[in-house]
N, C-alpha and C positions, 0 to 999 in steps of 0.2 A: 326247708316248708314242709307241710303239710299237706297229702293229698289224700283226697276221700271220696270216695267211689257212691256214688245214689242211681239208686232203679226205679227208674219211674214207667208205670205204666199208663196206658193211655189210649183210650178211644179214638179211632179212628174217626167214623161217620156215626156224624146225629141216627139216633134211631126212627127217630120220625122222619127223616130224608129219606134215607138208606135201609129198605129189610134187611143190610146183609148189618150182619155185626164183626166188626174187629179188631181186634186192639191192638199197638204195638209196643215195644220195650222200647224203653232209652236208655241208654247207659249216662250220665252226667258223673263228669267230673268237675270236684271244686278242689281252690286251695284254701291251705290257710286257717280256713275256720269250718266246722262241723256243718251239714246240711241241718242241724236242730237248730243253734247257735244263726244260721241263715234266715232261718224262720221265723224269730223272734225279731229281726229286725227289718224297717218301715223302708220300699226303697217307692216313689213315686215319680211318673212320667207325666209333660204338658200331652195334651190327647190334639185333637185337631178339631176342637168344639170348642165355638165361643160362647158366652155368655157374656152380657150388657151387668158393671158394678157401675148398680147406682156408688157406692160410697167414689172410687173412683171416676168412675162417671166417662168410662170409656170399657171398650171391650176389652173383657179377657179370657187367655185358655181355662180349660178347663184340666187339672190336675187330676189322673189316679194312678192309685196306689195296688202295683205289681207283688208278687213273688219272687224271687231269687231267680227264680228255671223260667220266667215267664218272659224273661227277657228279650226282643229282638235281636239282639247280637250279643255281643261276648261283651261280659264287665271285668272286673279282677280277682272277684269271687265264681264265674262261670264260666271252665273254661269247652265249653260246650258239650254237643250232645248226640252219643253218637246211640245211632236207629244198627236193629239187627230185624230187620224181615226185611224182603224181595221189590229191591229196586227196578219197576218195569225197565231207563233206559239205560240205567248202570250195567260194566258188561260183568260186576260180582253183586251177589245179596246181599254183603253187608259196608259197613260203611259208616262215615259220616255223611248221612244222607240231608241233616236240617245244617243250610247256611244262614243264619239270619233267617229262621224259622220258615223257611223255604226248599222246598225239595230239590235237590240237587238235578240239574238236567243235562 
């Protein structure tokens, strides 16, 4: 089984909302497929948004496409992201800070 390591650098705050420009680096761990191969794959999920389908004559949920690293939970290719920045309520300054895309408190 092969594992691949990916570094993702993301802006924590929107520049329009906060005057502070802060970036955060995440270390992603994937298994069995390289990140380049995962970028070519299409993933989709249902949202909580509904529209009326005239063909089916009922309300249906809208599906949206997402990248493999945008998941809110770990899947078969994504073993989670590890952040390297201070976490206010954690004793250490590094570790797995994202659990289901939320800061661990």
